[in-house]
C-alpha positions in Angstrom: 0.0 0.0 0.0 1.3 3.4 -1.0 1.9 5.8 1.9 1.1 9.4 1.3 3.7 12.1 2.1 1.0 14.0 4.1 0.5 10.9 6.4 4.3 10.6 7.0 4.7 14.3 7.9 1.7 14.1 10.2 3.3 11.1 12.0 6.6 12.8 12.2 5.0 15.9 13.8 3.1 13.7 16.3 6.3 11.8 17.2 8.2 15.0 17.8 5.6 16.0 20.4 5.8 12.6 22.0 9.6 12.8 22.2 9.4 16.3 23.7 6.9 15.0 26.2 9.3 12.2 27.2 12.1 14.7 27.7 9.8 16.8 29.9 8.8 13.7 32.0 12.5 12.8 32.5 13.3 16.3 33.7 10.3 16.4 36.0 11.3 13.1 37.6 14.9 14.3 38.1 13.9 17.6 39.6 10.9 16.7 41.7 11.3 13.2 43.0 13.7 11.2 45.1 14.9 8.3 43.0 16.7 5.2 44.3 20.1 4.4 42.7 18.7 1.9 40.3 15.9 4.1 39.0 18.2 7.1 38.8 20.8 5.1 36.7 18.1 3.8 34.4 16.7 7.3 33.9 20.1 8.5 32.8 20.3 5.6 30.3 16.8 6.3 28.9 17.8 10.0 28.4 21.0 9.1 26.7 19.2 6.6 24.4 16.5 9.1 23.6 19.0 11.7 22.6 21.0 9.1 20.5 18.1 7.7 18.7 16.5 11.1 18.1 19.7 12.3 16.4 20.1 9.2 14.3 16.5 9.3 13.2 16.7 12.9 12.0 20.0 12.3 10.1 18.5 9.3 8.3 15.3 11.1 7.5 17.2 14.0 6.0 18.8 11.6 3.6 15.5 10.1 2.6 13.9 13.5 2.2 16.8 14.6 0.0 16.4 11.4 -2.1 12.6 11.7 -2.1 12.4 8.1 -0.9 9.0 8.0 0.8 9.0 4.2 1.5 12.3 4.2 3.3 11.4 7.3 5.2 8.2 5.6 6.3 10.1 2.5 7.4 12.6 4.5 9.4 9.7 6.3 11.1 8.0 3.0 12.1 11.3 1.8 13.7 11.7 5.0 15.7 8.1 4.9 16.8 8.7 1.4 18.3 11.8 2.6 20.1 10.1 5.6 21.6 7.2 3.4 22.7 9.6 1.1 24.5 11.4 4.0 26.2 8.1 5.4 27.3 7.1 2.0 28.8 10.3 1.8 30.8 9.8 5.4 31.9 6.3 4.5 33.2 7.9 1.9 35.5 10.3 4.6 36.9 7.4 7.1 37.3 5.3 4.5 39.2 8.3 3.7 41.4 8.9 7.5 42.1 5.2 8.0 43.1 4.7 4.8 45.1 4.2 5.6 48.8 6.5 3.0 50.2 8.9 4.1 52.9 12.4 4.9 51.4 13.8 2.3 53.8 12.2 -0.4 51.7 14.3 0.8 48.7 17.4 0.8 50.9 17.0 -2.8 52.0 16.3 -4.1 48.5 19.1 -2.2 46.8 21.6 -3.2 49.5 20.8 -6.9 48.6 20.9 -6.4 44.9 24.2 -4.4 45.0 25.8 -7.5 46.5 24.8 -9.7 43.6 26.7 -7.9 40.8 27.6 -4.4 39.6 25.3 -4.4 36.6 22.0 -5.3 38.2 19.3 -2.8 39.1 15.8 -3.1 40.6 12.7 -1.0 40.0 9.9 -1.2 42.6 6.2 -0.7 41.8 3.0 -1.4 43.8 -0.2 -3.1 43.0 -3.7 -3.4 44.5 -3.9 -7.2 44.9 -2.2 -9.4 47.5 0.5 -10.9 45.4 4.2 -10.1 44.8 5.5 -10.2 41.3 8.9 -10.1 39.5 9.3 -9.0 35.9 12.6 -9.3 34.1 13.0 -6.2 31.9 15.9 -7.7 30.0 14.1 -8.1 26.6 12.4 -4.7 26.8 15.8 -3.0 27.6 17.6 -5.0 24.9 15.1 -3.6 22.3 16.4 -0.1 23.1 20.1 -1.0 23.4 20.4 -1.0 27.2 22.6 -3.9 28.2 22.5 -3.7 32.0 20.2 -6.1 33.9 17.2 -4.4 35.6 14.2 -6.2 36.9 10.8 -5.0 38.2 9.4 -6.0 41.6 5.7 -5.3 42.2 4.7 -5.2 45.9 1.1 -5.3 47.3 0.0 -2.0 48.8 -1.8 -4.1 51.5 1.6 -4.9 53.1 3.4 -1.6 52.3 3.5 -0.4 55.9 4.2 -3.9 57.4 7.9 -4.4 57.5 7.4 -7.9 58.8 6.0 -9.2 55.5 8.4 -7.4 53.2 10.5 -10.5 53.6 8.2 -12.1 51.0 9.7 -9.9 48.2 12.9 -11.9 48.5 11.0 -14.7 46.8 10.8 -12.5 43.7 14.5 -11.6 44.0 15.0 -15.4 44.2 13.3 -15.7 40.7 15.7 -13.1 39.3 18.7 -14.9 40.9 17.5 -18.2 39.6 17.5 -16.7 36.1 20.8 -14.9 36.6 22.7 -18.0 38.0 20.7 -20.6 36.0 19.9 -22.7 39.1 16.8 -24.4 37.8 18.3 -24.9 34.4 21.2 -26.8 36.0 19.1 -28.7 38.5 16.9 -30.1 35.8 20.0 -31.8 34.4 20.9 -33.7 37.6 20.7 -37.5 36.8 19.0 -38.4 40.0 16.2 -35.9 39.5 15.7 -37.0 35.8 15.5 -40.7 37.0 12.8 -39.9 39.6 10.9 -37.9 37.0 10.9 -40.8 34.6 9.7 -43.2 37.3 6.7 -40.9 38.0 5.9 -40.5 34.3 6.0 -44.3 33.8 3.5 -44.8 36.6 1.2 -42.1 35.2 1.2 -43.3 31.5 0.9 -47.0 32.3 -1.7 -48.4 29.9 -1.5 -45.5 27.4 -0.9 -46.7 23.9 -1.6 -43.6 21.8 1.8 -42.1 21.0 0.4 -38.6 20.4 -1.3 -38.7 23.8 1.9 -40.1 25.3 4.0 -37.2 23.8 1.6 -34.5 25.0 1.6 -35.9 28.5 5.4 -35.9 28.7 5.5 -32.3 27.4 2.9 -31.1 29.9 4.5 -32.9 32.8 7.9 -31.4 32.0 6.5 -27.9 31.7 4.7 -28.1 35.1 7.9 -29.6 36.7 10.0 -26.6 35.4 7.5 -24.0 36.7 7.1 -25.7 40.1 10.9 -26.1 40.4 11.4 -22.3 39.9 9.0 -21.6 42.8 10.8 -24.0 45.2 14.2 -22.6 44.2 12.9 -19.0 44.8 11.7 -20.1 48.3 15.1 -21.6 49.1 16.9 -18.4 47.9 14.6 -16.2 50.0 15.5 -18.4 53.0 19.2 -18.1 52.2 19.0 -14.3 52.1 16.8 -13.5 55.0 16.4 -16.8 57.0 13.6 -17.8 59.4 11.4 -14.7 58.9 10.6 -15.6 55.3 9.1 -18.9 56.5 7.2 -17.2 59.3 5.9 -14.4 57.1 4.7 -16.8 54.5 2.8 -18.9 57.1 1.3 -15.8 58.6 0.0 -14.5 55.3 -1.4 -18.0 54.4 -3.4 -17.8 57.7 -4.4 -14.2 57.3 -5.3 -14.0 53.6 -6.8 -17.5 53.3 -6.5 -17.3 49.5 -6.8 -20.2 47.0 -4.1 -22.8 47.9 -4.8 -25.3 45.2 -2.1 -26.8 43.0 -2.0 -25.2 39.5 0.2 -25.7 36.4 2.2 -22.6 37.3 2.5 -22.9 41.1 2.7 -25.7 43.7 0.3 -25.4 46.7 1.6 -23.1 49.4 1.2 -25.8 52.1 3.6 -28.0 50.2 6.1 -25.2 49.7 6.2 -24.5 53.4 6.2 -28.1 54.4 9.3 -28.7 52.2 11.0 -25.6 53.7 10.3 -26.8 57.2 11.6 -30.3 56.5 14.8 -29.3 54.7 15.8 -26.0 56.4 13.7 -25.0 59.4 14.3 -28.3 61.4 18.1 -28.0 60.9 17.9 -24.3 61.9 16.0 -25.2 65.1 18.7 -27.8 66.0 21.5 -25.3 65.4 20.3 -22.6 67.8 21.8 -23.0 71.3 20.5 -19.9 73.0 17.7 -21.2 75.2 15.5 -18.0 74.9 15.7 -18.0 71.1 15.2 -21.7 70.9 12.1 -21.5 73.0 10.7 -18.7 70.7 11.5 -20.8 67.6 9.6 -23.8 69.0 6.7 -21.5 70.0 6.5 -20.1 66.5 6.7 -23.5 64.8 4.0 -24.9 67.0 1.7 -22.0 65.9 2.2 -23.0 62.2 1.6 -26.7 62.6 -1.9 -26.5 61.0 -0.3 -25.5 57.7 1.7 -28.7 57.1 -1.0 -31.4 57.1 -1.4 -32.8 53.6 -5.0 -31.9 52.6 -7.6 -34.3 51.3 -7.1 -35.1 47.6 -9.9 -33.4 45.7 -10.7 -34.3 42.1 -9.3 -31.0 40.7 -6.0 -31.7 42.5 -5.7 -35.4 41.5 -3.6 -34.7 38.4 -1.0 -33.0 40.6 -0.6 -35.7 43.2 2.5 -37.2 41.6 4.2 -33.8 41.7 3.6 -33.5 45.5 5.5 -36.7 46.1 8.2 -36.0 43.5 9.1 -32.7 45.0 9.1 -34.0 48.5 11.6 -36.7 47.3 13.9 -34.4 45.3 13.8 -31.4 47.7 17.0 -32.4 49.6 18.9 -32.5 46.2 17.6 -29.0 45.3 18.7 -27.7 48.7 22.2 -29.2 48.5 22.7 -27.7 45.0 21.6 -24.2 46.1 23.7 -24.5 49.3 26.8 -25.4 47.3 26.4 -22.7 44.6 24.8 -19.8 46.5 27.1 -16.7 46.8 28.3 -16.4 50.5 28.3 -12.6 50.3 24.5 -12.5 50.5 23.8 -15.6 52.5 22.5 -14.7 55.9 24.5 -16.1 58.9 22.4 -16.3 62.0 24.4 -15.0 64.9 22.6 -15.7 68.2 24.3 -13.1 70.3 23.6 -10.4 67.7 19.9 -11.3 67.2 19.3 -11.5 70.9 21.0 -8.1 71.5 19.0 -6.4 68.7 15.7 -7.9 70.0 16.4 -6.5 73.4 17.3 -3.1 71.9 13.9 -3.0 70.1 12.2 -3.8 73.4 13.7 -0.6 74.8 12.2 1.4 71.9 15.6 2.0 70.3 16.2 1.4 66.6 18.1 -2.0 66.4 20.5 -0.9 63.7 23.9 -1.5 65.2 25.8 -3.6 67.8 28.7 -2.9 70.1 31.6 -5.3 70.2 34.7 -5.2 72.5 37.8 -3.9 70.8 35.8 -1.8 68.3 35.8 2.0 68.7 32.5 2.5 66.7 29.3 0.5 66.8 29.0 -2.0 63.9 25.9 -1.6 61.6 23.9 -4.7 61.0 22.2 -5.9 57.8 18.5 -6.0 57.0 18.4 -9.8 57.6 19.6 -9.4 61.2 17.2 -6.5 61.9 14.2 -8.4 60.6 15.2 -11.6 62.4 15.4 -9.7 65.7 12.0 -8.1 64.8 10.3 -11.4 64.3 11.7 -12.8 67.6 10.5 -9.7 69.3 7.0 -10.3 67.7 6.9 -13.9 68.9 8.0 -12.9 72.4 5.1 -10.4 72.5 2.6 -12.9 71.2 2.2 -11.2 67.9 1.5 -7.7 69.3 3.2 -4.6 67.9 2.2 -1.0 67.1 3.2 1.7 64.7 6.1 2.7 66.9 7.6 -0.7 66.4 7.3 -0.3 62.6 8.8 3.1 62.7 11.8 1.9 64.7 12.4 -0.9 62.3 12.2 1.3 59.2 14.6 3.8 60.9 16.9 0.9 61.7 17.1 -0.2 58.1 17.8 3.4 57.0 20.5 4.0 59.7 22.2 0.7 58.9 22.3 1.3 55.2 23.7 4.8 55.6 26.3 3.8 58.1 27.4 0.8 56.0 27.9 3.2 53.0 29.9 5.5 55.2 32.2 2.7 56.4 32.5 1.3 52.8 33.5 4.7 51.4 35.7 5.9 54.3 
């Protein structure tokens, strides 16, 4: 179809207005909003790319106008429109992040974790109205506009925005990103023992089936469900590795509070199974490793309050097709745990120090932000990380039978902020 010159010129004028609007949005964000490091860095990259592509576009268009090549001029315009749309989409995420009403301390704790992964990883935080946490890898979208650094989007529910205790659940989403970054699930799928157990389950399921097409479809479906469930279990293990016991407690608490749909699905294993496997493969070892009698008593008290979650439910007809997966993942979970334990980077693996956690818990009881500890031989107090703060907070919560108030939340948020700032000071001293 022949494109009219009038139509092309109209599109070019509209596009010029859109680009000017993008530039204005970028300047407004920079001058009127606090932006975390990741958002600020990505904003700079967007501005650079917009300037670069705008210059290239106009230089190419000048050539086509000179040669009166309407078709190539139109094609160049379509390519640039797609780039501008992608840049606008990325900018939307940054704008949503800048206007979300999460406490800045939340950004501190997330960025502190991400910065320890690698230098070229950034995170953008948005909020949503439902009760789920989400992770979106922006790699493909960024690649389309020539941005090579890894950024990913974490979407947090507004329902929990003021509840520091349940922000531990966002580390499951960070776990998904780490799984993709380090290729844990991809490597675990190749372990011979896991492949053998999968084949055994498939053989039992397809016994008696003679239709080769039906047979092939079943194997494909089984494999896809296995891969999706595996990613969820791995993300749970990573969250536990980063933040420890509070991830397990927070998940159990939300299960009891929200009471959402807990059925198996093609994309997710049931929550009761996820927590049952965590308890079997991590929590019980953790309980046995804690020697402090006060902390050990609080752990046992918390576990007792979550007992109702771990009973395998009755097998309803809509769950029957997933029954084999329940057993399979209970069998292979120790293999998954050993693989993650062996390959997980020590620099972000949380080490539970009983003396530190107990001291921070008692500090919080005195209505003082538990952001640092004093050690003999040290002139200055030592800032502690988010995982230590939130572990102390949960033990404080258990000791107080689940009772806390806004002062507790404020103290914890201030602790995260103080700890982050002091850590930066010591790092750059």
